[in-house]
ROTITI-314774 format. One record per residue (C-alpha): residue number from 1; residue in one letter; x, z negated, y. Coordinates in steps of 0.001 Angstrom, whole numbers. Each point is the difference from the previous one (the first is absolute). Layout:
// residues N
@k:NUM	r:A	x:X	z:Z	y:Y
...
END
This chain:
// residues 286
@k:1	r:M	x:76833	z:-19541	y:62423
@k:2	r:T	x:-1059	z:-2641	y:2464
@k:3	r:I	x:-2028	z:902	y:3068
@k:4	r:I	x:3132	z:-144	y:2166
@k:5	r:D	x:1748	z:2426	y:-2346
@k:6	r:R	x:-2976	z:2330	y:282
@k:7	r:L	x:176	z:-225	y:3779
@k:8	r:Y	x:3741	z:703	y:-162
@k:9	r:E	x:-728	z:3128	y:-2067
@k:10	r:R	x:-2710	z:1097	y:2432
@k:11	r:V	x:2459	z:-260	y:2878
@k:12	r:K	x:2557	z:1968	y:-1986
@k:13	r:E	x:-2569	z:2706	y:-722
@k:14	r:K	x:-1950	z:198	y:3258
@k:15	r:G	x:1967	z:-1843	y:2646
@k:16	r:P	x:-638	z:-3356	y:1662
@k:17	r:V	x:-3145	z:613	y:2072
@k:18	r:C	x:-2685	z:-2676	y:-188
@k:19	r:V	x:-3214	z:901	y:1815
@k:20	r:G	x:-1738	z:-2935	y:1652
@k:21	r:L	x:-3757	z:195	y:-379
@k:22	r:D	x:-1284	z:-1746	y:3128
@k:23	r:P	x:-3420	z:1551	y:666
@k:24	r:S	x:-1606	z:-601	y:3388
@k:25	r:E	x:-1699	z:1831	y:2851
@k:26	r:D	x:3411	z:299	y:1636
@k:27	r:V	x:1147	z:2526	y:-2602
@k:28	r:Y	x:-3235	z:1771	y:-954
@k:29	r:P	x:-750	z:3472	y:1311
@k:30	r:A	x:-2659	z:115	y:2714
@k:31	r:G	x:-3444	z:-392	y:-1529
@k:32	r:F	x:1274	z:-951	y:-3457
@k:33	r:L	x:-1569	z:-3448	y:-1
@k:34	r:K	x:-3451	z:1376	y:821
@k:35	r:K	x:-82	z:1976	y:-3238
@k:36	r:F	x:-348	z:-3136	y:-2119
@k:37	r:P	x:-2707	z:-2654	y:-384
@k:38	r:S	x:2554	z:-2797	y:479
@k:39	r:P	x:3544	z:-507	y:1331
@k:40	r:A	x:1103	z:-1190	y:-3452
@k:41	r:Q	x:-1043	z:3254	y:-1633
@k:42	r:A	x:1772	z:1934	y:2738
@k:43	r:A	x:3188	z:-2012	y:-581
@k:44	r:L	x:-58	z:651	y:-3737
@k:45	r:Q	x:-668	z:3726	y:379
@k:46	r:F	x:2666	z:410	y:2666
@k:47	r:C	x:2640	z:-1662	y:-2185
@k:48	r:Q	x:-979	z:2019	y:-3048
@k:49	r:E	x:318	z:3260	y:1908
@k:50	r:I	x:3424	z:-1001	y:1314
@k:51	r:V	x:1134	z:-909	y:-3519
@k:52	r:A	x:-1350	z:3215	y:-1523
@k:53	r:A	x:2070	z:1982	y:2510
@k:54	r:T	x:3247	z:-1946	y:-431
@k:55	r:A	x:177	z:-1526	y:-3497
@k:56	r:D	x:2498	z:2533	y:-1333
@k:57	r:L	x:2435	z:-745	y:2837
@k:58	r:V	x:275	z:-3776	y:175
@k:59	r:A	x:1392	z:-2890	y:-1989
@k:60	r:C	x:-2889	z:-2398	y:615
@k:61	r:Y	x:-2753	z:-1148	y:2328
@k:62	r:K	x:-325	z:-3241	y:1936
@k:63	r:V	x:-3560	z:-1140	y:699
@k:64	r:Q	x:-413	z:-2447	y:2885
@k:65	r:I	x:-2819	z:-2365	y:-935
@k:66	r:A	x:-691	z:-1038	y:3621
@k:67	r:H	x:-1500	z:3394	y:782
@k:68	r:F	x:-2541	z:-587	y:-2753
@k:69	r:E	x:-584	z:-3712	y:586
@k:70	r:A	x:-1032	z:847	y:3558
@k:71	r:L	x:-2943	z:1946	y:-1448
@k:72	r:G	x:-1415	z:-2991	y:-1841
@k:73	r:V	x:-1131	z:-199	y:-3612
@k:74	r:E	x:-551	z:3738	y:-288
@k:75	r:G	x:3496	z:533	y:1358
@k:76	r:L	x:1476	z:-2190	y:-2725
@k:77	r:Q	x:-1974	z:1973	y:-2563
@k:78	r:A	x:1559	z:3164	y:1433
@k:79	r:Y	x:3459	z:-1598	y:-255
@k:80	r:R	x:-687	z:-838	y:-3649
@k:81	r:D	x:-1291	z:3490	y:-715
@k:82	r:L	x:2978	z:1654	y:1688
@k:83	r:L	x:2492	z:-2042	y:-2022
@k:84	r:R	x:-1824	z:808	y:-3236
@k:85	r:W	x:-168	z:3691	y:881
@k:86	r:L	x:3705	z:178	y:841
@k:87	r:R	x:1124	z:-1781	y:-3140
@k:88	r:A	x:-2352	z:2019	y:-2218
@k:89	r:Q	x:1911	z:3108	y:1138
@k:90	r:G	x:3318	z:-1542	y:-937
@k:91	r:L	x:1008	z:-484	y:3637
@k:92	r:M	x:1900	z:-3110	y:1012
@k:93	r:V	x:-1585	z:-2246	y:2560
@k:94	r:I	x:1243	z:-2919	y:2076
@k:95	r:G	x:-2666	z:-2439	y:1109
@k:96	r:D	x:1162	z:-1012	y:3458
@k:97	r:V	x:-1553	z:-3470	y:86
@k:98	r:K	x:2930	z:-2149	y:1234
@k:99	r:R	x:-1324	z:-3071	y:-1777
@k:100	r:G	x:1875	z:-3301	y:100
@k:101	r:D	x:-1477	z:-3462	y:-469
@k:102	r:I	x:376	z:-3246	y:-1919
@k:103	r:A	x:190	z:444	y:-3750
@k:104	r:S	x:-3594	z:-950	y:-837
@k:105	r:T	x:-1331	z:2528	y:2499
@k:106	r:A	x:2600	z:2637	y:-854
@k:107	r:A	x:-1136	z:-142	y:-3625
@k:108	r:H	x:-3407	z:1302	y:1069
@k:109	r:Y	x:1567	z:2713	y:2131
@k:110	r:A	x:2093	z:1028	y:-3002
@k:111	r:Q	x:-3062	z:154	y:-2225
@k:112	r:A	x:-1910	z:2098	y:2529
@k:113	r:H	x:2768	z:2474	y:808
@k:114	r:F	x:1727	z:318	y:-3354
@k:115	r:G	x:-2633	z:-959	y:-2557
@k:116	r:G	x:-3302	z:545	y:1766
@k:117	r:E	x:-1989	z:2713	y:1729
@k:118	r:F	x:2696	z:606	y:2632
@k:119	r:A	x:2817	z:609	y:-2497
@k:120	r:A	x:2931	z:2037	y:1327
@k:121	r:D	x:3369	z:975	y:-1465
@k:122	r:F	x:1919	z:-1834	y:2730
@k:123	r:L	x:-925	z:-2574	y:2609
@k:124	r:T	x:1611	z:-1055	y:3256
@k:125	r:L	x:510	z:-3770	y:273
@k:126	r:N	x:1120	z:-2441	y:2684
@k:127	r:A	x:2541	z:-2608	y:-1132
@k:128	r:Y	x:-269	z:-2322	y:3018
@k:129	r:F	x:-1381	z:-2722	y:-2313
@k:130	r:G	x:3018	z:382	y:-2281
@k:131	r:F	x:76	z:624	y:-3718
@k:132	r:D	x:-3339	z:-1777	y:-541
@k:133	r:A	x:-1776	z:2893	y:1693
@k:134	r:L	x:1494	z:2538	y:-2405
@k:135	r:A	x:2	z:-1940	y:-3266
@k:136	r:P	x:-3659	z:698	y:-932
@k:137	r:F	x:647	z:3743	y:201
@k:138	r:L	x:2960	z:-42	y:-2387
@k:139	r:P	x:-1938	z:-230	y:-3298
@k:140	r:Y	x:-1557	z:3360	y:878
@k:141	r:L	x:3495	z:1498	y:214
@k:142	r:A	x:917	z:-1045	y:-3529
@k:143	r:G	x:-1336	z:3188	y:-1619
@k:144	r:G	x:1837	z:2242	y:2440
@k:145	r:E	x:-3194	z:1611	y:1299
@k:146	r:R	x:-157	z:-1784	y:3343
@k:147	r:G	x:2453	z:-483	y:2866
@k:148	r:I	x:213	z:-1663	y:3394
@k:149	r:F	x:1658	z:687	y:3331
@k:150	r:V	x:840	z:-3135	y:1982
@k:151	r:L	x:216	z:96	y:3795
@k:152	r:V	x:3667	z:-278	y:1009
@k:153	r:R	x:390	z:1726	y:3381
@k:154	r:T	x:-3117	z:1656	y:1402
@k:155	r:S	x:-331	z:2910	y:2436
@k:156	r:N	x:-2252	z:-1507	y:2672
@k:157	r:P	x:1448	z:-532	y:3517
@k:158	r:S	x:-38	z:-3812	y:-34
@k:159	r:A	x:1433	z:-389	y:-3513
@k:160	r:A	x:3282	z:-1180	y:1480
@k:161	r:E	x:-1594	z:-3148	y:1426
@k:162	r:F	x:348	z:-1668	y:-3392
@k:163	r:Q	x:1581	z:2426	y:-2444
@k:164	r:D	x:3232	z:507	y:1949
@k:165	r:L	x:631	z:-3692	y:651
@k:166	r:V	x:3514	z:-957	y:-1079
@k:167	r:V	x:41	z:-2544	y:-2830
@k:168	r:E	x:3427	z:-1324	y:-947
@k:169	r:G	x:1693	z:3068	y:1400
@k:170	r:R	x:-2337	z:2667	y:-1364
@k:171	r:P	x:-3395	z:1396	y:1040
@k:172	r:L	x:-3007	z:-1573	y:-1659
@k:173	r:Y	x:-1100	z:3324	y:-1488
@k:174	r:E	x:3255	z:150	y:-1948
@k:175	r:R	x:-629	z:-3500	y:-1366
@k:176	r:V	x:-3458	z:1140	y:-1084
@k:177	r:A	x:1502	z:3075	y:-1667
@k:178	r:E	x:2357	z:-2252	y:-1962
@k:179	r:K	x:-2936	z:-1986	y:-1339
@k:180	r:V	x:-1992	z:3115	y:-843
@k:181	r:A	x:2942	z:1493	y:-1876
@k:182	r:A	x:529	z:-3228	y:-1932
@k:183	r:W	x:-3692	z:-220	y:-936
@k:184	r:G	x:141	z:3576	y:-1248
@k:185	r:E	x:3050	z:-272	y:-2249
@k:186	r:G	x:-2065	z:-478	y:-3157
@k:187	r:Y	x:-2213	z:2968	y:770
@k:188	r:R	x:2434	z:2905	y:139
@k:189	r:G	x:-1029	z:3301	y:-1530
@k:190	r:Q	x:2063	z:2745	y:-1614
@k:191	r:S	x:741	z:1454	y:3439
@k:192	r:G	x:1707	z:-3238	y:1043
@k:193	r:Y	x:-2674	z:-786	y:2552
@k:194	r:S	x:-2180	z:-3073	y:-214
@k:195	r:L	x:-3774	z:-234	y:-133
@k:196	r:I	x:432	z:-2283	y:3009
@k:197	r:G	x:992	z:2158	y:2961
@k:198	r:A	x:202	z:-425	y:3758
@k:199	r:V	x:-1834	z:1260	y:3067
@k:200	r:V	x:2670	z:971	y:2524
@k:201	r:G	x:-963	z:1943	y:3111
@k:202	r:A	x:1679	z:3094	y:1401
@k:203	r:H	x:2857	z:-1820	y:1727
@k:204	r:P	x:3266	z:1775	y:-866
@k:205	r:G	x:2186	z:-3025	y:693
@k:206	r:V	x:-2131	z:-2283	y:-2161
@k:207	r:L	x:-240	z:2522	y:-2830
@k:208	r:A	x:3746	z:657	y:99
@k:209	r:R	x:648	z:-3740	y:-170
@k:210	r:L	x:-2365	z:-669	y:-2909
@k:211	r:R	x:341	z:3076	y:-2223
@k:212	r:P	x:3539	z:-554	y:-1324
@k:213	r:R	x:-540	z:-3756	y:-372
@k:214	r:F	x:-3183	z:296	y:-2080
@k:215	r:P	x:274	z:3004	y:-2321
@k:216	r:S	x:-2826	z:-1222	y:-2265
@k:217	r:L	x:-2593	z:-84	y:2787
@k:218	r:F	x:-2238	z:3036	y:309
@k:219	r:F	x:-966	z:334	y:3666
@k:220	r:L	x:-3400	z:776	y:1459
@k:221	r:V	x:844	z:1356	y:3456
@k:222	r:P	x:-2717	z:125	y:2687
@k:223	r:G	x:541	z:1152	y:3558
@k:224	r:Y	x:700	z:3730	y:-414
@k:225	r:G	x:-1888	z:2453	y:2194
@k:226	r:A	x:-2662	z:-1428	y:2305
@k:227	r:Q	x:1879	z:-3310	y:279
@k:228	r:G	x:3098	z:1821	y:1197
@k:229	r:G	x:2240	z:-81	y:-3069
@k:230	r:T	x:1960	z:3143	y:-877
@k:231	r:A	x:1504	z:1380	y:-3177
@k:232	r:Q	x:3426	z:-1114	y:1217
@k:233	r:D	x:-1357	z:-3501	y:536
@k:234	r:V	x:-1225	z:-321	y:-3606
@k:235	r:A	x:2931	z:1770	y:-1678
@k:236	r:P	x:1981	z:-3247	y:-541
@k:237	r:A	x:-2798	z:-1258	y:-2294
@k:238	r:F	x:1092	z:2331	y:-2800
@k:239	r:F	x:2528	z:207	y:-2802
@k:240	r:A	x:503	z:3644	y:-1005
@k:241	r:G	x:-3399	z:939	y:1414
@k:242	r:N	x:-1930	z:-2703	y:-1843
@k:243	r:G	x:-770	z:-3709	y:88
@k:244	r:A	x:-2605	z:146	y:2767
@k:245	r:V	x:-3245	z:1571	y:1117
@k:246	r:V	x:-732	z:742	y:3653
@k:247	r:V	x:-3506	z:-567	y:1323
@k:248	r:A	x:-1792	z:2182	y:2520
@k:249	r:A	x:-3690	z:-361	y:808
@k:250	r:R	x:-1185	z:1124	y:3429
@k:251	r:A	x:2518	z:2835	y:197
@k:252	r:I	x:-1651	z:1483	y:-3080
@k:253	r:L	x:-3620	z:-1139	y:269
@k:254	r:A	x:-302	z:1167	y:3612
@k:255	r:A	x:2175	z:3118	y:-310
@k:256	r:H	x:-3095	z:2107	y:746
@k:257	r:R	x:-258	z:-1262	y:3595
@k:258	r:G	x:-97	z:2868	y:2494
@k:259	r:K	x:56	z:2689	y:-2688
@k:260	r:P	x:-2556	z:2720	y:-787
@k:261	r:A	x:-2980	z:-798	y:-2260
@k:262	r:A	x:1226	z:-3574	y:-454
@k:263	r:D	x:-3351	z:-1214	y:-1322
@k:264	r:E	x:295	z:2315	y:-2999
@k:265	r:R	x:3752	z:406	y:-380
@k:266	r:F	x:1249	z:-3575	y:449
@k:267	r:P	x:1169	z:-196	y:-3657
@k:268	r:H	x:2019	z:3182	y:542
@k:269	r:Y	x:1674	z:-1459	y:3081
@k:270	r:A	x:715	z:-3228	y:-1889
@k:271	r:R	x:1706	z:2027	y:-2698
@k:272	r:E	x:2083	z:1821	y:2595
@k:273	r:A	x:1059	z:-3347	y:1463
@k:274	r:V	x:1043	z:-1303	y:-3413
@k:275	r:L	x:2001	z:3157	y:-702
@k:276	r:A	x:1756	z:-391	y:3340
@k:277	r:M	x:768	z:-3650	y:-803
@k:278	r:V	x:1371	z:909	y:-3441
@k:279	r:E	x:2323	z:2549	y:1578
@k:280	r:D	x:979	z:-2333	y:2832
@k:281	r:L	x:968	z:-2794	y:-2384
@k:282	r:A	x:1820	z:2370	y:-2374
@k:283	r:R	x:2310	z:1121	y:2823
@k:284	r:C	x:1092	z:-3554	y:726
@k:285	r:L	x:56	z:-1811	y:-3321
@k:286	r:P	x:3386	z:-805	y:-1574
END
């Protein structure tokens, strides 16, 4: 099976939760950072404890590289080590890098994040440069062991400034989705979904518009939880309970806030938050 088929099976087995690993002081328990000789080591340990408490409940993890880049060279080493550790356990990981550049530069990004020390199962990419920005990543998809999620309609408040602009009678994000679906036609797995998927935020109207038009696109759906998205908002992303994963980060990583013994029990509270999310989504999915 291709990596997208494996993700499809994980969703079928465990549900569509994707935990976002975004380590920072904002989500650590009080005093956690002081226990470690460096912020990078704290970030790695925090993520590993969250994963150990939740791995049996989720479809995949999304690691945001910015939280590690901010910690310098040692932070990037921690990012590398976390990806290696996740994949060594057979867990699926999305490198949230949002790369997108001219082809000669994109080729080096592709080497680093698919063939180098930062290798992940999936990557997030930005197609603003057009097909040139994606082309260098496609050879890595040929064996079926790598996949990409292309930004189509994001969940941030000002996304509409560009993404909702009407182009020849339709929103720009829909035009982008058309291109992404066309690029992915030669990369479909047994499940019918392509190794080239789409990032579509938790906007029910957008998801309802795109899902029936693009049945081969697997959706990566941010915006649930701390960003305000609900289970009802993300429900239109699914066909028969599959075809998408829903990302939550802060709602899980900081679930310990205001609770007893948070410094010791934060993994337990993260697990409780994931269980609540699994149940919440299950009630609303078609």
